[in-house]
KEPA-874141 format. One record per residue (C-alpha): residue in one letter; x, y, z. Coordinates in steps of 0.001 Angstrom, whole numbers, padded with zeros to 6 digits. Layout:
N
('A', (X, Y, Z))
...
# end
This chain:
89
('M', (043176, 034913, 018672))
('D', (039433, 035310, 018132))
('L', (037321, 034898, 021226))
('E', (033697, 033940, 020834))
('K', (031307, 036672, 021877))
('I', (029874, 036383, 025385))
('V', (026120, 036976, 025508))
('I', (024689, 038258, 028781))
('E', (020910, 038626, 029007))
('V', (019552, 040708, 031868))
('C', (015922, 040078, 032789))
('M', (014139, 043407, 032548))
('G', (010790, 042147, 033844))
('S', (009389, 044384, 036565))
('S', (010054, 041866, 039342))
('C', (013709, 041207, 038472))
('F', (014404, 044823, 037583))
('S', (013058, 046157, 040866))
('R', (014701, 043364, 042884))
('G', (018206, 044192, 041706))
('N', (018729, 043963, 037966))
('K', (018661, 047752, 037664))
('R', (021830, 047824, 039768))
('N', (023221, 044684, 038120))
('L', (022873, 046297, 034695))
('E', (024846, 049316, 035924))
('I', (027567, 047005, 037269))
('L', (027716, 045120, 033958))
('Q', (027991, 048283, 031906))
('D', (030689, 049663, 034212))
('Y', (032663, 046390, 034097))
('I', (032524, 046211, 030293))
('R', (033654, 049824, 030001))
('K', (036505, 049494, 032516))
('E', (037760, 046223, 031011))
('H', (037381, 047446, 027392))
('L', (035127, 044521, 026464))
('D', (032687, 046347, 024169))
('G', (033463, 044074, 021214))
('T', (033613, 040883, 023272))
('V', (030529, 041029, 025498))
('D', (027005, 041523, 024150))
('V', (024566, 042658, 026864))
('R', (020897, 042272, 026019))
('G', (017700, 042987, 027883))
('K', (015135, 040219, 028117))
('L', (011494, 040942, 028932))
('C', (011027, 038017, 031297))
('A', (013142, 034952, 031988))
('G', (010140, 033155, 033561))
('S', (011780, 032789, 036973))
('C', (010269, 035792, 038730))
('K', (010234, 034187, 042184))
('K', (013956, 033390, 041886))
('G', (014953, 036813, 040562))
('P', (016791, 038801, 039762))
('T', (017966, 036530, 036950))
('I', (020768, 036887, 034431))
('T', (021654, 034486, 031632))
('I', (025288, 034162, 030550))
('N', (025901, 032172, 027358))
('G', (022638, 030291, 027881))
('N', (023215, 029504, 031584))
('L', (020516, 030987, 033839))
('Y', (021617, 032399, 037193))
('S', (018967, 033224, 039809))
('G', (019072, 035476, 042851))
('V', (021909, 037477, 041333))
('T', (023184, 040019, 043830))
('P', (025827, 042598, 042884))
('S', (028383, 040500, 044778))
('L', (027441, 037312, 042903))
('L', (027488, 039173, 039584))
('K', (031013, 040429, 040247))
('T', (032091, 036859, 041070))
('L', (030472, 035526, 037870))
('L', (032184, 038203, 035782))
('Q', (035553, 037513, 037367))
('T', (035165, 033759, 036827))
('L', (034154, 034348, 033222))
('S', (037113, 036694, 032699))
('D', (039533, 034176, 034187))
('R', (038182, 031388, 031991))
('K', (038143, 033410, 028795))
('G', (041319, 035398, 029464))
('L', (039366, 038656, 029365))
('G', (039983, 041943, 031032))
('H', (042807, 042816, 033322))
('G', (041943, 040134, 035844))
# end
């Protein structure tokens, strides 16, 4: 069964990056590696999502999430995995 590719855009603007997206990017990369999702998840950097005051921001399949903490990111990834049948759950 072919799954559509999941696109995750991490805001790399200085505000979001310094407020937590540096760590969030590490968590994303670790999750993708551990769950063997290299061909299923496409992680991209984005210069600025335009929501600096609400950062750090991450966009998943076009849905913008603000104030993304490592804990929230892990919850989003788990929810996405459960919905898409990805990873080891």
